[in-house]
FIKOLLUM-17580 format. One record per residue (C-alpha): x, y, z; residue in three letters. Coordinates in pm, whole numbers, padded with zeros to 5 digits, always signed. Layout:
REM residues N
XYZALA ...
END
This chain:
REM residues 492
+00000+00000+00000MET +00148+00331-00109SER +00199+00620+00126THR +00033+00957+00082THR +00191+01165-00197GLY +00358+00862-00355THR +00237+00707-00675THR +00191+00334-00706GLY +00483+00318-00943HIS +00709+00494-00693GLU +00594+00261-00412ALA +00681-00037-00623ALA +01012+00121-00711CYS +01165+00276-00397PRO +01471+00369-00597GLY +01255+00585-00828GLY +01099+00767-00533ALA +01438+00824-00383ARG +01569+00957-00713HIS +01268+01194-00741ALA +01332+01331-00393ARG +01700+01378-00470GLU +01609+01564-00788THR +01373+01793-00600THR +01625+01854-00323ASP +01896+01947-00571ARG +01667+02193-00749LEU +01556+02344-00417LEU +01914+02402-00306ARG +01996+02565-00641ALA +01686+02785-00622ALA +01796+02925-00286THR +02113+03054-00449ARG +01993+03221-00770SER +01789+03174-01084GLY +02105+03109-01282ALA +02205+02825-01048HIS +01856+02677-01078LEU +01874+02673-01457ILE +02224+02525-01445ALA +02109+02247-01210GLU +01812+02171-01436ALA +02041+02139-01738ALA +02266+01904-01542LEU +01974+01684-01432LEU +01841+01641-01787VAL +02192+01596-01929GLN +02123+01860-02192GLY +02063+02230-02195TRP +01819+02467-02024ALA +01716+02824-02106VAL +01477+03070-01943LEU +01357+03278-02238ALA +01183+03614-02200ASP +00984+03753-02497PRO +01146+04096-02452ILE +01489+04032-02301ALA +01563+03710-02487GLY +01760+03455-02287ALA +01749+03546-01918VAL +01952+03244-01803TYR +02113+02981-02021SER +02321+02669-01953THR +02539+02639-02151PRO +02562+02995-02280ALA +02579+02869-02639ALA +02224+02730-02606ALA +02069+03075-02554ALA +01972+03128-02918ALA +01826+02777-02950ASP +01620+02830-02635GLY +01478+03162-02757VAL +01391+03012-03096HIS +01225+02712-02932ALA +01015+02939-02709ALA +00910+03149-03010ALA +00820+02848-03230ASP +00762+02536-03018PRO +00628+02330-03307TYR +00966+02351-03479GLU +01136+02206-03168HIS +00924+01907-03060PRO +01215+01750-02870HIS +01220+02040-02620CYS +01012+02058-02305LEU +00853+02396-02233GLN +00684+02535-01924ARG +00559+02889-01850PRO +00755+03034-01560ALA +00743+03379-01398ALA +00637+03564-01712GLY +00892+03379-01926ALA +00927+03033-02082VAL +01144+02754-01946LEU +01291+02545-02227VAL +01467+02213-02157LEU +01637+01992-02413ALA +01698+01657-02238PRO +01971+01420-02341GLY +01877+01101-02531PRO +01937+00870-02232THR +01715+01063-01986VAL +01371+00899-01931PRO +01081+01123-02039PRO +00921+01114-01692GLU +01249+01231-01535GLN +01278+01521-01781ALA +00913+01617-01725ALA +00963+01612-01347ARG +01266+01840-01372VAL +01080+02080-01604ALA +00773+02099-01379THR +00969+02139-01057THR +01203+02402-01205THR +00910+02603-01342ALA +00736+02592-01002ALA +01050+02712-00824LEU +01093+02993-01078LEU +00737+03099-01005GLU +00813+03111-00632VAL +01124+03318-00695ARG +00921+03548-00922GLY +00653+03599-00658GLN +00914+03685-00400ARG +01077+03930-00639ALA +00736+04086-00710ALA +00685+04147-00337GLU +01007+04346-00324LEU +00962+04512-00664ARG +00729+04789-00548GLY +00976+04916-00291GLU +01262+04893-00539GLN +01063+05083-00802MET +00993+05362-00557ARG +01364+05380-00476LEU +01448+05407-00846HIS +01194+05686-00893THR +01348+05873-00599THR +01699+05840-00745LEU +01581+05966-01086VAL +01420+06264-00912GLY +01744+06338-00727LEU +01938+06335-01055LEU +01690+06579-01209LEU +01720+06802-00902ALA +02096+06824-00954GLY +02213+06588-00678HIS +02430+06394-00922THR +02729+06355-00690THR +02524+06196-00412ALA +02355+05954-00651VAL +02682+05869-00826ALA +02855+05803-00493ASP +02571+05573-00393THR +02585+05377-00719LEU +02952+05369-00800GLY +03153+05676-00718GLY +03340+05833-01009ASN +03304+05525-01230ARG +02965+05640-01361LEU +03028+05960-01554THR +02760+05979-01827HIS +02389+05919-01867VAL +02154+05818-02149THR +01788+05905-02090VAL +01473+05752-02241TYR +01125+05895-02186ARG +00826+05679-02282LEU +00457+05766-02292THR +00146+05572-02387GLY -00167+05412-02250ALA +00015+05096-02143ASP +00300+05255-01946VAL +00230+05065-01617PRO +00247+04726-01788THR +00548+04830-01992ALA +00722+04938-01670HIS +00678+04590-01522GLN +00792+04418-01842VAL +01096+04642-01884LEU +01187+04595-01519TRP +01197+04217-01561ARG +01389+04248-01886ALA +01650+04495-01760VAL +01685+04330-01416ARG +01818+04658-01267PRO +02067+04642-00986SER +02200+04912-00755LEU +02518+04722-00679ALA +02797+04974-00612PRO +03105+04998-00831HIS +02934+04841-01133ALA +03033+04952-01484ASP +02674+05055-01560ALA +02349+05105-01373CYS +01997+05144-01511THR +01732+05340-01320LEU +01363+05307-01408LEU +01118+05558-01262GLY +00759+05667-01314ARG +00730+06046-01314LEU +00408+06232-01401ASP +00258+05937-01584GLY +00555+05861-01804GLU +00833+05605-01780LEU +01185+05746-01744VAL +01485+05519-01802VAL +01824+05659-01704ALA +02125+05446-01796GLU +02436+05555-01606LEU +02765+05442-01755HIS +03121+05547-01833ARG +03067+05739-02156GLY +02931+05462-02375GLY +02694+05167-02365ASP +02653+04839-02547ASP +02304+04916-02677GLY +02132+04655-02459ARG +01895+04900-02291VAL +01818+05067-02624LEU +01719+04732-02774ARG +01497+04651-02475LEU +01329+04993-02483VAL +01269+04953-02856SER +01106+04612-02809ARG +00888+04730-02522VAL +00783+05038-02721SER +00677+04823-03015GLU +00494+04565-02809ARG +00307+04812-02588HIS +00257+05086-02850HIS +00458+05352-02668LEU +00633+05659-02807LEU +00985+05725-02680ALA +01256+05987-02700GLY +01623+05925-02630MET +01901+06168-02538ALA +02264+06110-02460GLY +02519+06003-02371PRO +02573+06329-02185LEU +02783+06404-01875PRO +02596+06304-01561LEU +02575+06666-01446ALA +02369+06740-01759GLU +02094+06495-01664MET +01824+06769-01671PRO +01932+06862-02025THR +01916+06500-02139ALA +01576+06467-01971HIS +01428+06763-02159SER +01596+06669-02488ASP +01445+06321-02466ALA +01098+06471-02425ALA +01155+06701-02722ALA +01263+06405-02933ALA +00960+06203-02826ARG +00731+06456-02994HIS +00882+06347-03327SER +00806+05978-03267ALA +00534+05807-03469THR +00381+05461-03496ALA +00634+05386-03770ASP +00927+05517-03569ARG +00849+05471-03202ARG +01185+05577-03057ILE +01363+05890-03179VAL +01710+06006-03066PRO +01744+06374-02981ALA +02038+06414-03218ASP +01822+06283-03503ALA +01567+06558-03433VAL +01840+06819-03445GLY +01985+06703-03775THR +01883+06868-04098SER +01924+06797-04466ARG +01951+07169-04530LEU +02223+07283-04290THR +02506+07080-04455PRO +02423+07257-04784LEU +02466+07608-04646LEU +02802+07791-04684PRO +02969+07733-04349THR +03143+08067-04289ALA +02853+08308-04354PRO +02610+08067-04187TYR +02816+08050-03867ALA +02876+08428-03868ARG +02506+08504-03905TRP +02404+08252-03638ALA +02670+08379-03397GLY +02554+08735-03450SER +02183+08678-03393VAL +02238+08447-03096LEU +02499+08664-02925ARG +02258+08801-02657PRO +02160+08450-02546LEU +02318+08222-02289THR +02345+07846-02336ALA +02039+07800-02110ALA +01842+08043-02326HIS +01936+07857-02642GLN +01842+07523-02490HIS +01499+07652-02387LEU +01436+07788-02737LEU +01554+07468-02900LEU +01323+07254-02686VAL +01034+07491-02758TRP +01092+07479-03132LEU +01136+07102-03136ARG +00823+07029-02933THR +00615+07282-03122GLY +00430+07440-02830SER +00493+07613-02499LYS +00292+07363-02286PRO +00487+07068-02430ARG +00815+07256-02386ALA +00718+07327-02024ALA +00656+06957-01965THR +00988+06865-02123ALA +01178+07123-01921LEU +00999+07058-01593GLY +00871+07416-01576LEU +00526+07570-01567SER +00372+07687-01894ALA +00356+08041-01753GLY +00728+08042-01681THR +00808+07926-02035VAL +00583+08195-02183ARG +00746+08465-01969ALA +01097+08354-02065ARG +01013+08344-02434ILE +00872+08699-02413ARG +01199+08809-02253GLU +01403+08630-02521LEU +01190+08794-02788SER +01294+09129-02643ARG +01662+09029-02634LEU +01653+08907-02994LEU +01450+09208-03109ARG +01220+08978-03304ALA +00862+08851-03292ASP +00916+08489-03193LEU +00550+08413-03263GLU +00610+08463-03635ASP +00646+08134-03826ALA +00928+08264-04046THR +01121+08397-03747VAL +01082+08059-03575GLN +01215+07876-03883ALA +01514+08115-03901HIS +01576+08077-03527LEU +01582+07698-03553LEU +01827+07735-03842LEU +02050+07956-03626ALA +02038+07718-03331LEU +02146+07434-03559ARG +02445+07623-03697ALA +02782+07448-03667PRO +03030+07572-03412ALA +03294+07807-03548ASP +03606+07909-03359ASP +03593+08253-03517ASP +03217+08297-03479ALA +03239+08514-03165ASP +03489+08755-03321ASP +03287+08768-03641ASP +02968+08826-03443ALA +03127+09123-03265ASP +03239+09262-03600ALA +02891+09215-03744ASP +02737+09394-03449ALA +02963+09694-03514ASP +02969+09707-03894SER +02668+09508-04011GLY +02615+09150-04111ASN +02851+09143-04403GLY +02610+09254-04675ASN +02562+09614-04578GLY +02218+09567-04429ASN +02299+09644-04064GLY +02317+09403-03771PRO +02200+09048-03831ALA +01831+08994-03762ARG +01608+08689-03747LEU +01345+08833-03982GLU +01574+08806-04285THR +01857+08578-04387LEU +02185+08718-04525PRO +02244+08713-04897ASP +02404+08397-05025GLY +02262+08167-04756LEU +01944+08020-04901LEU +01972+08164-05251ASP +02243+07921-05362THR +02186+07656-05625GLU +02236+07378-05367ALA +01970+07526-05137ALA +01729+07583-05426ARG +01774+07224-05542SER +01703+07101-05190TRP +01389+07314-05171ALA +01262+07198-05512ARG +01326+06838-05415GLY +01126+06882-05096LEU +00818+07081-05204VAL +00837+07067-05582GLY +00534+06922-05758GLY +00277+07037-05504LEU -00045+07141-05674GLU -00126+07513-05633PRO -00415+07462-05391HIS -00206+07227-05175LEU +00087+07467-05170ARG -00132+07763-05071ILE -00311+07559-04805ALA +00016+07425-04662LEU +00172+07774-04652THR -00132+07916-04475CYS -00143+07629-04225TRP +00226+07671-04142LEU +00174+08044-04100GLY -00087+07963-03834HIS +00159+07738-03647HIS -00008+07415-03765ALA -00350+07513-03629ARG -00620+07386-03859THR -00919+07595-03748ALA -00774+07947-03810PRO -00604+07832-04132ALA -00931+07688-04264ALA -01112+08012-04174ALA -00858+08220-04369GLU -00876+07983-04665LEU -01259+07980-04649HIS -01274+07601-04661VAL -01407+07344-04417HIS -01166+07205-04158ARG -01221+06855-04297THR -01126+06975-04644THR -00807+07131-04511LEU -00726+06817-04313ALA -00762+06609-04630ASN -00534+06845-04819TRP -00272+06826-04545LEU -00285+06447-04564THR -00218+06472-04936GLN +00071+06709-04866CYS +00224+06468-04616ALA +00197+06182-04865GLU +00349+06390-05144HIS +00633+06523-04929LEU +00689+06189-04749ALA +00735+06385-04427ARG +00575+06377-04084ASN +00389+06708-04058LEU +00339+06644-03687GLY +00710+06712-03634ASP +00772+07079-03557ALA +01125+07071-03700THR +00999+06918-04024VAL +00739+07193-04050ARG +01011+07458-04007ALA +01214+07313-04294GLU +00907+07290-04519ILE +00833+07655-04439HIS +01184+07752-04552LEU +01155+07539-04866ALA +00822+07699-04959LEU +00970+08046-04923ARG +01280+07951-05123ALA +01070+07821-05415THR +00800+08088-05404ARG +00716+08243-05740THR +00394+08415-05629GLY +00240+08537-05307PRO +00096+08195-05202ASP -00198+08404-05086ASP -00520+08236-04967PRO -00703+08485-05192ALA -00532+08319-05490ALA -00669+07974-05401LEU -00821+07830-05723PRO -01198+07819-05686ARG -01508+07730-05878ARG -01796+07877-05683GLY -01877+07845-05314GLY -01598+07680-05116ARG -01479+07444-05387THR -01161+07472-05588TYR -01039+07365-05927ARG -00711+07204-06024ARG -00483+07404-06251LEU 
END
């Protein structure tokens, strides 16, 4: 008669029961050490290989290491690997490939017991995760408040010198936070070569990777996968010196406003790049930019750049961690310093062009000379309202402009020019054009398809505005919109 908890087969075969208990004991001892030891013990017991595969992170643990790819492939397509045993475990998949001499019931027992122990470890980790997440959020907040030395000393002293920041938004941020936490497996162990902090601030997920000036791209790959799976939009900035964490934080938010469903993560340096600026003559471009920006500090220029990249003062305020009223007040003051109407669409396009200008060692001296004797073309000090001669009226710039906006039908060109003049606001542009908002929205969709550009990107809109002005042969006046009675139009 068998004892409780023992099958009839095990009662008839005491050696089998003993072997089962030994197997369980070995797995239990390994589980008390770490997940990696548990996977290694499971691989040893089945005389093959074992992999814990996560759909985002890939192979979490693998024994041997060379089996990682096979384990991930088996988890993704189990029907192509019928010889492997698979069990769900702690949000991942346990994959075992037993050796040919291991009895199937022994392999199944190892797989089931290992998966159960992984679940227990996962539950224990989940109990501690909430406290750890709050700690990470606190550390991210301290970095943004400027307490970089204290945080760096806590995490690794002077070994961690730079930071790369990711900011993610979307409806599924809480779930994505949990998934990314499991995938990254963040640790606050001191004196590590890198440390990843994940915090939830104001409804968005902030990932700060602290390192020594460079990273291996692992966190970027994980953020990209999580963004795709959970339909998030993300901006990335860095690497920057750790003391510039607030700058990286705001740059990442500015970059995020250029993200789309087709390109869910956008680096800040990609937002700042331009196909036009390399075509401009370097010397006069740098002299003009240095002259117009001379009254501004680096902090002023950063605020303006974030504002122009995000496309609105409220979004710039969010990116910079300021109130919308503060941003409005500072922009009014900067408008006074620059002696220009910063609410004008052309001025904004010229300002973005100036902020993108390449650094020039002689720019400061040239700017001082321009301030005293004019901007080099006899028209007085450099201003944002007009560009100096020879900047956009070159053949290279004209070819760029024709390549960007050439071929637009007259009604689309007029509508696009009017819409850009109203800072991408459909209602006032439609009122000036005397067309319905839906009609204008349809025209803008056609423009986006023709231009193959994302009109939701403020920096793209600025370049299109410059291209339209560079290729203008008429007034592009809403009064010249081709019509055929009422609010309709005719194609020319």
